[in-house]
N, C-alpha and C positions, 0 to 999 in steps of 0.2 A: 241370491246371496253370494257374494264373493268371499270365500272362506280361506283362512290360513291360520292354523294353530288356534282354533276357536272352540276347542273341546269344552272348556269351562263355562262358556256363555251361550253356546249354540242352542241347546235345548231350551233354555230360559227365553231366549229371543223368539224361537219358533213357537213356543207355547202361547205367547202373547200376540201372535199375528191373528187378527180376526178372520177366521177361515171362511166365513160366509161372504166376504167381500173379494175373495180371490178364486181363481180357477186352478192354478198350479203353483208349486214352489220349486224353484230350480236352485240347486247349490252347486257351485264350482269350487272344488277343493284344489288349491294350488300346491299340491305335494306337501301337505302338513306333516310335521314330525310328531304330532301328538295323536290323540284319539278322535280327532274331528270327523274322520271318515266313518268310524264305527258309530258315533252318535247320529250322524246323518242317515246312515243305513237303518238304524233303529227307528228313526222318525218316519221312514218310508217316503221321503221326498225324491224327486228326480235328481240324480247326481252325475256330474261330469268330473273326471279326475285328470289333472295335469300330472303326467308321470315325472316331470321335473319342475322345480319351482321357476315360474316364468315372470313373476312380478304382479303387483296389484293392478296395474293397468291392463296387462295381458289377461288377467282373471276377468276383469270387466268386459273385455272384448269377447271372450267366450260366452259370458253371461248374456250379453245383448244379442250376439249373433244367434245363439240357440233360442232365446226367447222369441226372436223374429221367426225362426224356423217353426216354432211351436204355434205360431199364429196369434200371438198376443197383440191386442189392440192397445193395452196400457201396460207399461212395464215399470215396476217399482224396484229400485235398487236399495237394499237394506244391509248395512254391515251387521254381521252376526255376533258382534261383541257386546251387545246390550247397552251400548252407549246411547243409542237412539230409541225412542219409544215406538214399538211396532203398532201400538193402538192408534197412531196417527194415519195409518194406511187408508182407512175409509174416507177420511177427510181429503186426503190427497187424490184418491180415486175419483171422488165426487167432483173436485175442482177440475180434474182432467176430463172427465166424461161429460159434465154438464156446464162447466164454467168456461171462462174465456182463455184458459191457459193451455199452452202446448207442453210446458215443463213446469213442475212444482218442486221447490226446494224446501226441505225442513230446516229452518234456521235455528242454530243454537244461540244466536245473538238477539234475534227479534223478541222483544218482550222479556228477556231473561236477565236476572240480576248478575252483575259482573262476577260474583263469587262462585258461580257454578262451574267455571272453567279455570284451570290452572293459569296463574297470572301470565307466564311467558307465552302460553298458547293464546290467551285472550288478546294480549298486546300485538302479537304477530298476526293473528287473524284480522284484527281491526285495521292495522296498518296496511296489510296487503289488500284487503277489501276496499279501503278508502282509495288506495293507489289505482286499483283497477276501475273503480267507479269513475274516478277523475279522467282516466285515459279513455275509457270505453263509453263514457256518458251514460252510465247505467245507475240504478239506485237500489242495488241489492244490499241486504244487511250482511250476507255471508256468501262467499264463493266456495267454501271448503267443506261443506256438509257431506256426510256419508249416508244420507237418506234422501233419495231423489226419485221423482216420477217423470215418465216421458210418455207422450203419445207415440204410437207406432211410426207415424210419418216423420217424426223428428229423427229417430234412429235410422230410418231408411234414407233420410236426406243429408245427414252429416257423415263425413268420412272417418268415423271413429276408429276404424281398423288401422288408420295411418298415425294414430296417436302414440305417445310414449307407452312403453310397458311398465313404467314406474308410476310413482304417486302423482306426478304432474298430469297424468291422464285426466284426472278430475277437472283440472283447470282448462286443459285444452278442449275438452268437449263443450265446456261452457263458452269458450271463445268461438267455437264453431257455431253454437246456437245463437250467440249474440250477433255474429257476422251475418247469419242468414235471417235474422230478425224474427225468430220465433218468440212468442210471448212467454214470459217467465213470471210465475207467482211464488209467493213464500208463505209458509205457516210457521208459527212459533213451535219449537221443539225443546222441551225440557231435556237436557242431556245429563247423563250420569257419568261420573269419573270415579273409578275404583281400580284396585290393582289388577283385576282380571281383564279389564277392558283393554283392547289393543291400543297402542300408542307408539308413534315413532319417536326415536330419541332426538336429542338436540341437534346432533350432526345431520341426521336425515331431515329434520325440520328445516335446517339452514339450506340444505340442498334443494328441498322443495320450494322454499322461498325464492331462491335464485331462478328456479324453473318457472315459477309463477311470474316473476318480473320479466323474464324473456318472453313468455306467452303474451303478457300485456302489450309489449312493444310489437310482437308479431302481428297482433290484430290491428294495431294502429297503422303499421306499414301496409298491411293488406288492404285496409279501407282506403288508403291514399293511393293505392295502385303502384306503390314503389317496389314492393317485393312480397310475394305470397309463399310462405313455407308449404311444404307438401301436405301437411295435415289440414290446412285451411283451403286446399283446392278441392275440386269436385272429385268424385270417385274415378273418373276417367282422366284425372290430372289435367283437365282443360282450363284450369284457372280457378279463381275464387268463384263461388256460386251464390251471389247475393240473390235473395228472393225479392220479388216485387212487394212493396208494402200493401 
């Protein structure tokens, strides 16, 4: 769980995680200014603390790197803001462990009524997703979810440490996954929106949208062999690393 100022929702999120389906819970606190760390300590989970705020993407980098060090075969990333339903974790684990997927995304769009998401976020989500599907030739319902599952070899295979430390990290790692032709599945995720749930403001949303647009074109250029940005190259920077189908 990549956490930042999640004091009001962390315990509720954690309590609804089906513990019988997991081995460990790792929380990375990105120098929260509230009582997030105290709540996490009371829960008794494994904690890593960033002494300075490094950003949402940097938080995920620490989460994934440490999960790999811990020997995890399946890694579920869950926002601790209680916007996403933790009870979906068993379904995601099953699809990853026994199904045909390397990555599973919990989609707030798939099968959900439009009214469950604030209008400006819904429209932005749909437009960006449609744009990326068109350019990347994919058929995902959402690229922007905060509940994701990965098999170990995916995180070992993509150069996620080269991604942005900001919110566009989420989109860049999916670009890496699509480029390397890992299989992606989706499940429907009823999402909750309430004052305590974390949400970036309109200005940050606009910045994220511009970052997503750039990422979309980055992947197109990499596929055509015109130019490959650093984060889409292999770990040894030897170029893009297409997997054989």
